[in-house]
N, C-alpha and C positions, 0 to 999 in steps of 0.2 A: 504494500501500498505507499503510495506519493501522497507526497499534499499537494500534486499537478493532478495526480486523479483527482481529489476532492474539490479543486476549482471545477475540474470540468464536471462535474456532476452537479455543484450547484449551476453553473451554467446553463447546462442542460434543462436544469429544475426548472428556472427562470423562463428561458426563452420557450422551453418546449417544441425544438426543433434541432437538430444535429449542426445543420448549415450552420443556421444563425450563433449556437452555440458556440460552433467552432470559428466565425469570424470574430463574437465577441472574445475569443481566448487566443485570436493570433497564430492558431494553428490551422493544419486541414483539415478537412472533416474525416476521412478514414484515422485521420491520428487518434482525435477525439472518438471516434467510436471505437476503435481497439482499445484504449485505455480503458472508457469504461467496460465495455466488457471484461478487459483483465480485473475488475475491480469488483465486479459482480462475482467473478469466479473464485477470486479471492477469500470474500465475502460467504461467499457462497447461499447467497440472495441475489433475486431479481430486484434488480432498485427500480425499471425505468418498466412499461409497460407501451410496448412500439404498435401494437395493437390497434393507439390511438391517434389521432389527428387534432392538436398538439400532440404529440408524448407528454405522459404522465407517470408522475412516480407512482409505485403501488403503496400497499399502506406500510410495509416495510420502509420500503424506500424513501416516505417521508419523515421516517424517525432518520434514515441514515445520513440525508439531505440537512437537513435540520442540526443532527452534531456536527458535521461536515463543517456548516456555518460557524460552529464554534469553534472547529479547531481549528481553523483558518483566523479567524477572531482573537484569538489566546496567541498565534502563530505571530500575527502584525502587530501585537502589543510586546509582545519578548523580543523582535527584531526592532520596536523603538525603544526600548531603554535604554539603551546605548545613547540612543540619538539625542535623548532628555537630557544624559549627564551633557552632552557634549555643545548642548546648546547654540548648534550650528547654527549662521545666518549665510548659508549660500545655496545655491542651486533652485531650483523651481519654486515656486510657493501661488499656486493655483486659488481663486476665488469668485466661487459665484454670487452674484450680486442680482435682488430682486429689479425689473425694471424701474418701479415705483420710486425706488430710491437711487439708482444710477446716476442719475444726471445732477443731483442733488449733494453727493456723498462721494461721488470717485475724483473729482475737480479739488475737493478740500484737501485730498492727501497723496494722487497720484505724481501732482511736480514735485514733493517733497521727499516723496521714497526714494527714488535710486540713490536717492545722495545721501540717503542714511542707510541704505540696503544695499552700496553697488555691487556687490557678486550676489544679487537675488535677481533673480527674470523672473519679474511680474507679470503673473496673466488672468485678466480679469475676464468674465464672461457673463454675460446675461442669461440668467436662466427664473420659471417661473418658481413657489416654493417647492412645491413638489417634485422639480428636477432636482433642486437644490437639494433634498432629503435622499434623492435616488442617486445625486451623484456622491454624495458623501459617503452613504453605503458600501457604492461600488470601488470608493477613490479615487474616482477620477478629481476629483477639488478636494484642498484644503480645508479651507473652512467656508462659511457660506455667511451673508450679510443680508437678514430679511428682517422680518416684524416677525416681532416677538409676543406669545409663547409657541410652538410650535409643538410642545406634549409629547417629545420623542423618547422614550426612554434610554437609548442609545446614543444618545446625542447629549451634549452639553450646550446648556443659553448661555450669553453673557451679557446683559443690557448695556448697551451704547450710555443712550439718548432718550427723552422720553419726546417725541414731537406733535404739536399741537398741530388741530386742525383748522383754518380759519375760509371763509367764505369768501369768491369774488363774485359781484355784483355788479351789473352795470346801470347805470344812468339811467333808462329807462323803467328798470323794473321795480316791482310793489314794493319788495325790500330795500330800496336804495336810498330812504330818506333815514331809516334806523341806523343808530348807533351802532347796537350787537346785533348778532343774530342770537335765536334761541332754539333749540333742538325743537321744540313744541310746533313752532310756526312752522318747519320744515317739515313735518309731519303731513304727508301725500302731495308735497311740493314736485312740480317736475324739476329735477333738476339732471345737469348733463354729466354725464358718471364714465369713467373706464370701460373697456368690455369685459365680460366674463374672463376669469381667468387671475385678474388681477386682484390680491387681497385687498389694494386702499379700497377698489369698488365694492366688494362686503363687507367692509368696516362702514361705508359711507350710507349703502343702502340697509345696515342693522341700525346705525345711529337715528340716519333722519327717518327711518321706517318709513322706506320708499316702494311704493304699491306699482312694479311695472308691467303688471296686465294695466292696470288700472289708463282707461282711454286719456290723454293730456287735451286743457283746452285748445291748445296751438293744434297745425295741424302736422308737427311732426316730433319727434324722438330724436336722439345721437348720442351714441355710447363711441367713447372716440378710444385708438389706440395708445394713446398718450396727453402726457398734461398740457402738453404746447399746445397741441390741437383743440384742446378743451379751451386755455387762456386764448387764443384767434377766435374760438366762437364769442368767448363773452365780451372779448373788444369789440365786435361785431352787434352788439345787442344779442345774439341771438339766444342769450338763456343765463341765468348763474351759474357757478360748479363748487365744490369743494377741495381745497388743494391741501398738503402739506405747507406747512407754513417755512421749508426750509428753500420746496420749489417756489411760491409764494416771496420769499426775498430776495428772491433770484432774478425779478424782476425787472427791467431795467426804465420801462414806462412811467412816467410820472402816472398817465393817467391811468394806467392799471393801475399802480399801487393805491390809488386815490377810491378803487373800489373793493380793496380788503378791508373783510367783517370780520371780527374777532367773535366769539363768542361769552356770551356774561359771567355764564355759570353753564355746572357741567359739561365743559371744554372737552371734546373727543378728543382722544391721542393716540398714539401708535408710538409701540417700543420696538425700538429699534437695535439689530447687536448683532455680533457674532453666534453661530450654531459650527460646531463639529463635534470628530468623531471623540470618544474616551481615549481610547489610543493614540491622539494630538501627538506631537513631539515637537514638533518647530514654534517651539512657546517664545522665544526670545523676537521672531519676528513678529509674533503676533502682539505680544508685549509693544513691541513699538511703534505698530502701527495702531494700536488702540489709543498710546499717549499722543500721535500723531492726530488722530481723529479727533478725540476729545480737545484738543488743539485749539481747534479749528470752531468745534462745536459751543455754541452762547451756553455761558454757566447757567442758566437758569432750566435748561433743557436737560442738563445732568443731575437734578434731582427732582421730587413727587413730594405729594402730600400721602403718606402712607394711610390715614385715615380717609382719605377720597379721590384715588384710584383713577378715576376718568375726569380729575377736575385741576386745570393747570391753568397758571395764571400768568396770562400771555403781555406782553409788552411790544409797543409797537415796532412796526417794520423799519 
């Protein structure tokens, strides 16, 4: 029995197809097939039922695959123990970032990162939250930066800051004369929001209690792929939207800044932070990245009233 064979059965259980599993393991299909068969012969157990499409693990096979995952995870932890003590600051460092954070956060640390870690090749990729979790579990990225909590038992979460939401309301809107917004008045309103798959969209829908099936008084509704599209539409008096405050603070137009409205109470926030596996070992790089980000984030974003976890005192942009 070899670790490689264990990797092959885990891949085959995931993909249910010899060709896809072999491709994921960077080997030929015959190589993977032979090794899986050798493991079955060694254990004297049929791990996979080939009669099904996709291929499925047998009752005993499920137990073996699950144990293989445990073994591989422990081997990874063992392999990383020496690296943890070395505190290495070289090589590749891969970060997965959710799209609604990318534009406001990456420019804060990217220019300085290479100066602090000249021997680290930083690789950043935009991923949805589900893709970050999957990529971490498959060791495709080192850390993720996402809206927390994710509540994954095998992952460690480290909150960096608490970002408030603000409204962006055009001059012709019925809320334009209000000094502050309130969650109660937004209930049932037509609000420009992001497409499905964005966690920020889910937060806005939940907080504003939006009914996406309700017919609007307007003859249109819009769900955009990014914040800039929503901002452009508000600027054209198409409707109002909700933005993370860091996104709003990056708007250069004075006219747009004048449209920003804070919440008077029960301000919605999102917790933004790192997420990584328990076996993660590039701790020195992570610490440096955290210090770099926090040095650029407003101090008031870094604390929260523990008694009212959804309340945050906003400051003027």
